[in-house]
N, C-alpha and C positions, 0 to 999 in steps of 0.2 A: 663851243660850234665855233662861233663869232670869228676865234684865233686863224681856226681851219682853214673857213669858208675866205679869207683872207689872204691867206698865206700861198703867194705864187706859185702856180705846179711847176715840175723840173724844165729846165734849159731846153729848147726844142720838142717840147708836148705842151697839148689841150687836154684841160681840164672842162666839164660838161657839168652841172649838179644842179639836178631836179627834186625840188624840195616840194610837201604836199602837206595841204593841212584841212581841216575843216572849224580850224579855232584862228585865223586872220590875224586876230585882233591879237593873241598871242607872239606872235611874228613880230608885229609892230612892237612892244611890251620888250620884245626881247633886244627889239632894234637890229634886227636881222634883214626887215624889208630894204635899208640901203644898200645890203651888200649884195644884190640882185640885180640884173640887171631889166628884169622884164615878168609883172604879175598879171598872172592873166587868172578871173575869176571862169570858175568853169558851174553853169547850174548843172541843179540835180537834174537826170534822167526823166522825165515825165511818163513817157508811154512804153509800148512792144515797138513801135517802130522804131525809137532813139533806143532802147536796148538790144535788138538786133543791130542795129547799126555797128553798135562798139562791138560784141560780142561776135559779128563776122570776120571780124577782123583777127581776131587774135583767139580765137577756140575753133577746133578739128571737128563739127557733128553735120550732122546730114539739117538739109534745110529743114526739112517738116519737125524734127528734134527740137531744131533751132526755133521754128515760133510756137511750136509748145512752150516748150521754156517761156519765152518773153510774154505767151498771155496771161503766164503763174505770176508775173511780178504784177502786181496791186496798187504797191507805194513806190513815191518819188526813191533815187536813191543818187550815191554820186558815183561818177566813173571809177574810182576807186574802189567802192564797197563790188559795185559788179566785177571787177576782175579781180580782186581776192573771193570773192562768191567763185571764180571761173579756178581761181588756182586750189581751193578747197573740193572742186567736185572732180580734178584733173586724177585718173589715175595711173599707174606705175607706166604707162603701156602708151603716156598722153594723150589720150580720149579723152572723153567726158560724156557719160553716157544720161541721156536727162532723165530719168530716175533718181539716180545720184545727186545732179544737181538739184531738180523737187523739193531731195533732203536740204542741201544744204540751205536752199530758200528759206524749208520751212525754218531751219536750226537759227540763223542770223534773223526770225522774226520780218522776213520782207516779203511772205504771201500770207493775206488769211486765212485762218483755220477752218 
């Protein structure tokens, strides 16, 4: 991985690499931190307003459903988790039903029973 990260892109091409992890010290142990120009720590989403701000940018859902879904998120979660949750709930026509989202919340243990 380190070799591939340090490899220059083809001439006249640009490359943008984003790495995510919940285990930051692992990147340090693998000596990968120095290959990136920027490292940003993103705090977990703590409340329904923060979850709503993220979700309204990435999902097509009526605002009332969005509010209902966000009210059900009772545990702090990472942005990456929320995006994965939205992807799990997405149907074949790219819509997300609130009921399906709630099922996924329960499956991922992000909602109190």
